[in-house]
C-alpha positions as a printed NumPy array, in Angstrom:
array([[-30.805, -58.013, -24.318],
       [-31.699, -58.651, -20.704],
       [-35.398, -59.41 , -20.14 ],
       [-35.643, -58.375, -16.515],
       [-33.78 , -56.097, -14.144],
       [-34.543, -55.815, -10.425],
       [-36.53 , -52.803,  -9.267],
       [-34.316, -50.16 ,  -7.673],
       [-31.154, -51.074,  -9.558],
       [-28.756, -48.186, -10.239],
       [-27.752, -47.266, -13.777],
       [-24.293, -45.845, -14.419],
       [-23.822, -44.24 , -17.84 ],
       [-20.246, -44.689, -18.989],
       [-19.099, -42.899, -22.136],
       [-15.788, -43.573, -23.844],
       [-13.9  , -40.228, -23.87 ],
       [-13.056, -40.83 , -27.544],
       [-16.807, -40.717, -28.296],
       [-17.199, -37.275, -26.75 ],
       [-17.097, -34.698, -29.496],
       [-16.792, -30.988, -28.919],
       [-18.994, -28.899, -29.114],
       [-21.889, -31.334, -29.798],
       [-21.632, -33.014, -26.385],
       [-20.183, -30.068, -24.472],
       [-21.734, -30.961, -21.101],
       [-20.579, -34.601, -21.227],
       [-17.206, -33.499, -22.606],
       [-16.701, -30.996, -19.77 ],
       [-17.868, -33.461, -17.147],
       [-15.459, -36.088, -18.452],
       [-12.599, -33.555, -18.52 ],
       [-13.146, -32.184, -15.001],
       [-13.931, -35.486, -13.247],
       [-11.348, -37.54 , -15.172],
       [-13.895, -40.373, -15.272],
       [-15.988, -41.714, -18.162],
       [-19.28 , -41.696, -16.222],
       [-21.622, -38.892, -17.249],
       [-25.018, -39.791, -15.743],
       [-26.666, -42.053, -13.183],
       [-30.255, -42.965, -12.353],
       [-32.459, -45.482, -10.526],
       [-34.232, -48.204, -12.493],
       [-37.904, -48.836, -11.914],
       [-40.329, -51.281, -13.54 ],
       [-40.29 , -52.478, -17.126],
       [-42.844, -50.825, -19.392],
       [-45.396, -53.434, -20.43 ],
       [-46.343, -54.06 , -24.065],
       [-43.384, -52.205, -25.554],
       [-41.704, -53.861, -28.538],
       [-38.194, -53.478, -27.11 ],
       [-36.496, -53.424, -23.719],
       [-37.6  , -50.223, -22.016],
       [-37.962, -49.426, -18.318],
       [-38.924, -46.466, -16.198],
       [-36.047, -44.689, -14.471],
       [-36.067, -42.119, -11.669],
       [-33.514, -39.475, -12.509],
       [-32.447, -35.856, -12.322],
       [-31.927, -34.519, -15.821],
       [-33.868, -31.413, -16.847],
       [-35.943, -31.908, -13.727],
       [-36.187, -34.675, -11.158],
       [-38.508, -36.966, -13.079],
       [-39.546, -40.432, -14.096],
       [-38.238, -41.043, -17.599],
       [-37.847, -44.   , -19.923],
       [-34.607, -45.945, -20.034],
       [-33.839, -47.98 , -23.123],
       [-31.089, -50.483, -22.473],
       [-27.898, -49.655, -24.37 ],
       [-24.204, -50.446, -24.415],
       [-23.183, -47.151, -22.766],
       [-24.724, -48.055, -19.436],
       [-24.094, -50.515, -16.644],
       [-26.749, -51.707, -14.212],
       [-26.092, -52.669, -10.596],
       [-28.662, -54.642,  -8.613],
       [-28.842, -53.199,  -5.091],
       [-29.162, -56.121,  -2.658],
       [-31.88 , -54.642,  -0.459],
       [-35.427, -56.056,  -0.424],
       [-37.753, -54.522,  -3.015],
       [-40.073, -53.084,  -0.348],
       [-37.135, -51.112,   1.108],
       [-36.201, -49.769,  -2.335],
       [-39.84 , -48.826,  -3.042],
       [-40.058, -47.006,   0.303],
       [-36.866, -45.02 ,  -0.38 ],
       [-37.798, -44.125,  -3.975],
       [-41.273, -43.055,  -2.804],
       [-39.711, -40.785,  -0.185],
       [-37.311, -39.199,  -2.688],
       [-40.043, -38.812,  -5.289],
       [-42.306, -37.   ,  -2.808],
       [-39.463, -34.674,  -1.766],
       [-37.947, -33.866,  -5.157],
       [-40.162, -34.814,  -8.105],
       [-40.55 , -31.969, -10.599],
       [-37.818, -29.763,  -9.137],
       [-35.468, -28.173, -11.67 ],
       [-32.055, -29.772, -12.265],
       [-29.36 , -28.035, -10.201],
       [-27.126, -27.009, -13.108],
       [-25.194, -24.337, -11.119],
       [-24.159, -27.083,  -8.699],
       [-22.151, -28.791, -11.456],
       [-19.704, -25.868, -11.459],
       [-18.412, -27.212,  -8.152],
       [-16.755, -30.01 , -10.104],
       [-14.444, -27.392, -11.645],
       [-13.56 , -26.216,  -8.118],
       [-12.999, -29.819,  -7.072],
       [-10.809, -30.474, -10.151],
       [ -8.665, -27.388,  -9.397],
       [ -8.331, -28.273,  -5.697],
       [ -7.378, -31.868,  -6.456],
       [ -4.836, -30.525,  -8.975],
       [ -2.944, -28.88 ,  -6.112],
       [ -3.239, -31.872,  -3.787],
       [ -6.345, -30.945,  -1.765],
       [ -9.33 , -33.231,  -1.105],
       [-12.455, -31.061,  -1.453],
       [-15.051, -33.87 ,  -1.358],
       [-16.302, -32.702,   2.049],
       [-16.19 , -28.978,   1.34 ],
       [-19.383, -26.993,   1.472],
       [-20.735, -26.513,  -2.005],
       [-21.777, -22.881,  -2.411],
       [-23.662, -23.798,  -5.599],
       [-26.044, -26.186,  -3.802],
       [-29.429, -25.864,  -5.461],
       [-31.938, -28.706,  -5.829],
       [-30.564, -32.037,  -7.15 ],
       [-28.291, -33.361,  -9.868],
       [-28.366, -36.998, -11.009],
       [-25.534, -38.22 ,  -8.803],
       [-26.864, -36.451,  -5.711],
       [-30.251, -38.118,  -6.189],
       [-28.532, -41.523,  -6.374],
       [-26.332, -40.594,  -3.379],
       [-29.495, -39.879,  -1.365],
       [-31.019, -43.161,  -2.552],
       [-27.989, -45.217,  -1.506],
       [-27.666, -43.309,   1.784],
       [-31.321, -43.958,   2.657],
       [-30.87 , -47.645,   1.76 ],
       [-27.806, -47.809,   4.031],
       [-29.948, -46.405,   6.861],
       [-32.839, -48.808,   6.238],
       [-30.575, -51.853,   5.921],
       [-28.213, -50.81 ,   8.727],
       [-25.272, -51.029,   6.326],
       [-23.203, -48.704,   8.479],
       [-20.006, -49.289,   6.518],
       [-21.804, -48.04 ,   3.375],
       [-23.037, -45.011,   5.303],
       [-19.451, -44.307,   6.435],
       [-18.166, -44.735,   2.874],
       [-20.781, -42.31 ,   1.515],
       [-19.832, -39.836,   4.259],
       [-16.472, -39.406,   2.509],
       [-18.426, -36.947,   0.311],
       [-21.114, -34.377,   0.849],
       [-24.116, -35.325,  -1.301],
       [-23.949, -32.147,  -3.386],
       [-20.231, -32.722,  -4.127],
       [-20.785, -36.25 ,  -5.463],
       [-20.524, -36.781,  -9.246],
       [-21.401, -39.64 , -11.611],
       [-17.853, -41.039, -11.416],
       [-18.139, -41.154,  -7.612],
       [-21.352, -43.126,  -8.053],
       [-19.409, -45.727, -10.005],
       [-16.721, -45.838,  -7.28 ],
       [-19.437, -46.505,  -4.681],
       [-21.183, -49.107,  -6.845],
       [-17.893, -50.962,  -7.351],
       [-17.239, -50.776,  -3.594],
       [-20.769, -52.035,  -2.888],
       [-20.186, -54.945,  -5.288],
       [-17.024, -55.882,  -3.39 ],
       [-19.001, -55.747,  -0.115],
       [-21.874, -57.824,  -1.637],
       [-24.375, -54.939,  -1.307],
       [-24.688, -54.726,  -5.094],
       [-24.034, -56.866,  -8.151],
       [-23.15 , -55.722, -11.661],
       [-25.831, -57.378, -13.802],
       [-25.373, -55.584, -17.113],
       [-22.537, -53.709, -18.81 ],
       [-18.938, -53.214, -17.774]])
C-alpha cells in the first residue's frame, strides 16, 4: 500500500466488465455498457485521515450528494497526481466545495449517456451537444470543473482546449480517464497508483 498521495490527485475507478453482475450492480453495469469504458466513478483526493489503522483518505466527490467522503485505497482505482502546486489545488477545491457541497447528485443527467451512445452508434459526435438533463453535478462533471479550473490557474491552455472538446455535463468517467492519460502524456499529471 502507498503511504502518501499528493493532495488534489484524481481517482479513476476502473471496474473489469466481467466483474459487473446484473442486477446487483445495475448502475455500474449500465454505465459500462453505454460508455463502452470500464471507468465507473471519479473523485478528487484530499488529505490522509490521521490515526486510522489502514490507508484511508478524504475524497471530494459527487455520489449521493456532492460531499467529502472517505476513500480506502483498493485495486479497482487508479490515482493521478496533478502537477499543479498544492495551493492552486486547495484554492480550486475550496471554490468547488463552496459552490456545490451538499447538492444532490444529478442522476437524470446520466441519461444523456444513453443519448450519446445512440448518437455515436450512427456516427455522430454529441460530446458538445446541449444536455437537456443538466441538473447539479455528477462525479465526472465535478472532476471536469476541477481540471478546467486548474487549467485556468496554471495557464495550461492546451488542457483547456482539450477539455473544451466536451461540455462539462456531457463528460463521463471514461472521458476523465482519457483526459488523465492525455495529461500524463503532456506531463500535467502522473499515474502514481493503479493501472
